[in-house]
C-alpha positions in Angstrom: -29.0 -194.0 70.5 -31.6 -191.5 69.2 -31.8 -188.2 67.3 -34.6 -185.9 66.7 -35.9 -185.8 63.2 -37.3 -182.7 61.4 -40.8 -183.8 62.6 -39.6 -183.6 66.3 -40.0 -187.3 66.7 -37.0 -189.3 68.0 -35.3 -191.4 65.4 -33.4 -194.4 66.7 -29.9 -194.8 65.2 -28.1 -198.1 65.2 -24.6 -199.3 64.7 -25.5 -199.8 61.0 -25.6 -196.0 60.6 -21.9 -195.8 61.5 -19.5 -195.3 58.6 -17.4 -198.4 58.9 -14.8 -197.1 56.5 -14.1 -194.2 58.9 -13.8 -196.5 62.0 -12.0 -199.5 60.5 -8.4 -198.0 60.4 -8.6 -197.3 64.0 -9.9 -200.7 64.9 -7.2 -202.3 62.8 -4.5 -200.3 64.5 -5.9 -201.3 67.9 -5.8 -205.0 66.8 -2.3 -204.7 65.6 -1.1 -203.1 68.9 -2.7 -206.1 70.7 -1.1 -208.6 68.4 2.3 -206.9 68.5 2.2 -207.1 72.3 1.4 -210.8 72.1 4.3 -211.5 69.6 6.9 -209.5 71.6 6.1 -207.8 75.0 8.7 -205.1 74.3 6.6 -203.9 71.4 4.2 -201.9 73.7 7.0 -200.2 75.5 6.8 -196.3 75.3 10.2 -195.9 73.8 9.4 -198.4 71.0 5.9 -196.8 70.3 7.4 -193.3 70.1 10.1 -194.7 67.8 7.4 -196.2 65.6 5.4 -192.9 65.5 8.5 -190.9 64.8 9.6 -193.2 61.9 6.1 -192.9 60.4 6.3 -189.1 60.3 7.7 -188.8 56.7 4.9 -190.9 55.2 2.1 -189.4 57.5 3.0 -185.8 56.5 3.2 -186.7 52.7 0.0 -188.8 53.0 -2.0 -185.7 54.4 -1.1 -184.0 51.1 -2.0 -187.1 49.1 -5.4 -187.1 50.9 -6.3 -183.7 49.2 -5.0 -184.9 45.8 -6.9 -188.2 45.9 -10.1 -186.6 47.4 -10.3 -184.3 44.4 -10.0 -187.2 42.1 -6.2 -187.0 41.4 -3.1 -189.1 42.0 0.5 -188.2 42.6 3.2 -190.9 41.9 6.1 -188.4 42.1 6.2 -187.7 45.8 9.2 -190.0 46.5 11.3 -188.6 43.7 10.1 -185.1 44.6 11.3 -185.7 48.2 14.8 -186.6 46.9 14.9 -183.5 44.7 13.7 -181.1 47.3 16.3 -182.5 49.8 19.1 -182.3 47.3 18.4 -178.7 46.5 18.0 -177.8 50.2 21.3 -179.4 51.1 23.2 -177.9 48.1 21.9 -174.4 49.2 23.1 -175.0 52.8 26.5 -176.2 51.5 26.9 -172.9 49.4 26.8 -171.0 52.6 25.5 -167.6 51.3 24.5 -166.5 54.8 26.4 -166.0 58.1 25.0 -167.9 61.1 23.5 -171.2 61.4 20.0 -170.2 62.2 19.5 -167.7 59.4 20.9 -170.4 57.0 18.5 -173.0 58.3 15.6 -170.6 58.0 16.5 -169.6 54.4 17.0 -173.3 53.4 13.7 -174.3 54.9 11.9 -171.5 53.0 13.6 -172.6 49.8 12.6 -176.2 50.3 9.0 -175.3 50.8 9.2 -173.1 47.8 10.6 -175.8 45.6 8.1 -178.3 46.9 5.2 -176.0 46.1 6.7 -175.3 42.6 6.9 -179.0 41.9 3.3 -179.4 43.0 2.3 -176.5 40.9 4.0 -178.0 37.9 2.1 -181.3 38.4 -1.1 -179.6 38.9 -0.8 -177.3 35.8 0.2 -180.0 33.5 -2.7 -182.3 34.6 -5.4 -179.6 34.5 -4.3 -177.2 31.7 -2.7 -180.1 29.6 -5.7 -182.3 30.3 -3.5 -185.2 30.8 -4.3 -188.1 33.2 -2.6 -187.5 36.5 -1.1 -191.0 36.5 0.7 -190.2 33.3 1.8 -186.7 34.4 3.1 -187.8 37.8 4.8 -190.9 36.4 6.7 -188.6 34.0 7.6 -186.0 36.6 8.7 -188.9 38.9 11.3 -189.7 36.4 12.3 -186.0 35.9 12.7 -185.4 39.7 14.7 -188.6 40.1 17.0 -187.8 37.2 17.6 -184.3 38.4 18.6 -185.6 41.8 21.1 -188.0 40.2 22.4 -185.1 38.1 22.8 -182.8 41.1 24.5 -185.6 43.1 26.7 -186.7 40.1 25.6 -190.2 40.7 26.5 -190.2 44.3 25.1 -188.5 47.4 24.6 -184.9 48.5 25.7 -184.5 52.1 25.7 -181.6 54.5 29.4 -180.3 54.8 29.1 -178.1 57.8 29.1 -180.3 60.9 28.1 -177.1 63.0 25.1 -176.6 60.8 24.2 -180.3 61.0 24.4 -180.2 64.8 22.1 -177.2 64.8 19.7 -178.9 62.6 19.7 -182.4 64.4 17.0 -181.5 67.0 14.3 -181.1 64.3 14.4 -185.0 64.1 16.2 -186.1 67.3 14.8 -183.5 69.6 11.6 -183.5 71.7 9.2 -181.2 73.5 8.3 -182.4 77.0 9.2 -186.0 76.1 7.3 -186.0 72.6 9.6 -186.2 69.6 9.5 -183.2 67.3 8.5 -185.2 64.2 5.4 -186.4 66.1 4.5 -182.8 66.8 5.0 -181.7 63.2 2.7 -184.6 62.0 0.1 -183.4 64.6 0.3 -179.8 63.4 0.1 -180.7 59.8 -2.8 -183.0 60.4 -4.7 -180.5 62.3 -4.3 -177.8 59.7 -5.1 -180.3 57.0 -8.3 -181.4 58.8 -9.3 -177.8 59.3 -8.9 -176.9 55.7 -10.6 -180.1 54.4 -13.6 -180.1 56.8 -14.1 -176.5 57.8 -13.4 -174.4 54.8 -15.2 -173.7 51.5 -12.1 -175.0 49.7 -12.3 -178.3 51.5 -15.9 -178.7 50.4 -14.9 -177.8 46.8 -12.2 -180.5 46.9 -14.9 -183.2 47.9 -17.3 -181.8 45.4 -14.7 -182.0 42.6 -13.7 -185.6 43.5 -17.3 -186.6 43.6 -18.3 -185.4 40.3 -16.3 -182.7 38.4 -19.0 -182.0 35.9 -21.6 -181.2 38.6 -19.0 -179.2 40.5 -18.3 -177.2 37.4 -21.9 -176.5 36.7 -22.2 -175.4 40.3 -19.6 -172.6 39.6 -16.6 -174.3 41.4 -13.3 -173.6 39.5 -12.5 -177.3 39.1 -9.0 -176.8 37.5 -8.0 -174.3 40.2 -9.1 -176.6 43.0 -7.2 -179.5 41.6 -4.1 -177.4 40.9 -4.1 -176.2 44.6 -4.4 -179.8 45.9 -1.1 -180.6 44.1 0.5 -177.5 45.6 -0.5 -178.6 49.1 0.9 -182.0 48.2 4.2 -180.4 47.2 4.3 -178.3 50.5 3.7 -181.5 52.5 6.5 -183.2 50.7 8.7 -180.2 51.6 7.7 -180.3 55.3 8.5 -184.1 55.3 11.9 -183.3 53.8 12.5 -180.6 56.5 12.1 -183.4 59.1 14.0 -186.1 57.1 17.2 -184.3 56.3 18.6 -183.9 59.8 18.1 -187.7 60.3 20.9 -188.6 57.8 22.2 -185.3 56.8 22.3 -186.4 53.2 20.2 -186.9 50.0 20.8 -189.7 47.5 19.2 -190.9 44.3 17.3 -193.6 46.3 16.0 -191.1 48.9 12.2 -191.4 49.1 12.1 -194.7 47.1 8.6 -196.2 47.2 7.3 -193.4 49.4 4.6 -192.9 46.8 3.4 -196.4 47.4 3.4 -196.0 51.2 1.7 -192.7 51.1 -1.2 -194.0 48.8 -1.5 -197.0 50.9 -1.8 -194.9 54.1 -4.5 -192.9 52.4 -6.5 -195.9 51.2 -6.2 -197.7 54.5 -7.4 -194.5 56.2 -10.7 -194.7 54.4 -10.2 -192.1 51.6 -11.8 -193.3 48.3 -9.2 -193.8 45.6 -11.8 -192.6 43.1 -12.2 -189.3 45.0 -15.1 -187.7 46.8 -14.1 -188.8 50.3 -11.2 -187.6 52.3 -10.2 -188.6 55.9 -7.2 -186.8 57.3 -7.1 -188.6 60.7 -7.7 -192.0 59.0 -4.7 -191.2 56.8 -2.4 -190.5 59.7 -3.7 -193.7 61.3 -2.9 -195.6 58.0 0.6 -194.3 58.1 1.0 -195.6 61.7 -0.5 -199.0 60.7 2.2 -199.4 58.0 5.0 -198.6 60.4 3.5 -200.8 63.2 3.4 -203.7 60.7 7.0 -203.2 59.8 8.0 -203.0 63.4 6.1 -206.2 64.3 7.9 -207.9 61.4 11.3 -206.7 62.8 10.6 -207.8 66.4 9.2 -211.2 65.5 10.3 -214.1 63.3 6.8 -214.7 61.7 7.8 -213.0 58.4 11.2 -211.8 57.0 11.7 -208.1 57.4 12.9 -208.1 53.9 9.4 -208.7 52.7 8.0 -205.5 54.3 7.5 -204.0 50.7 5.5 -207.1 49.7 3.4 -206.9 52.9 2.7 -203.2 52.2 1.6 -204.0 48.6 -0.7 -206.7 49.9 -2.2 -204.3 52.4 -3.2 -201.7 49.7 -4.9 -204.5 47.7 -6.8 -205.7 50.8 -7.7 -202.3 51.8 -9.2 -201.6 48.3 -11.2 -204.9 48.5 -12.5 -203.9 52.0 -13.5 -200.4 50.7 -15.4 -202.0 47.7 -17.2 -204.4 49.9 -18.2 -201.7 52.5 -19.4 -199.3 49.7 -21.8 -202.0 48.6 -23.6 -202.0 52.0 
């Protein structure tokens, strides 16, 4: 394969010029699909693959937002607790029934959820940037706050949708499909396309990468570092809210354990996807692939007797460590 250099002479490119960190997650997914088929032939069935992709939707959507935060040099450990809090507020609003008609109620509840998610993200961003506190500490604190608020709202139990009619109207958001494609998969695709456009095709996206690469250089270049980082947390909050919109019709309830360990899975998906945990590199499509990899691994464990399905969390923890080791080895090339 050749390219023309500035001199007009052809420059030969080899496979060594390919960014292996960008390709690795897709290769890993392909290998897992082959392995899953060998372990259990039913794994490769269309129904099972659609189910795997649907179940990965929540983490994939949240992880798209996490890609922005991490690319800008931040971190958000509160996304799981935030999901529970946003879901709880949304369901309580629907149970209050201030509007007549299911569709107006759902529309208002969805707007409220997005607003609450954005507000939570804004709080994380402002405390991190204005307060000049490490994002690890800030989001660890807000994780406890969001989880405690959910327990308070649920009074130690669960918050369930009371109206069966409203629940039936809402169900297609998770269980419905468009031309055979489940709605959650379509939502993931739309979120990923918008996220990729913002990160790769806009000045804001370039600012995100610049801030994550070196915030001092970015600041000297005239980039509003604090504003960029704060907006990434708002994007994260909106992505959490969108994931909640898809999640709530699945069970029709929110509990204090809703979203438990979602932060680990989201960060793992981002790292597997090739985004550098130190910032400066962001790969939206790799992140979506990473979320699929996590769900595929879990599905293979359920369909086979190789490893107990109760060890899924341990396997996911091992995956993020391995992914970091692979990233470090590839960055030395």
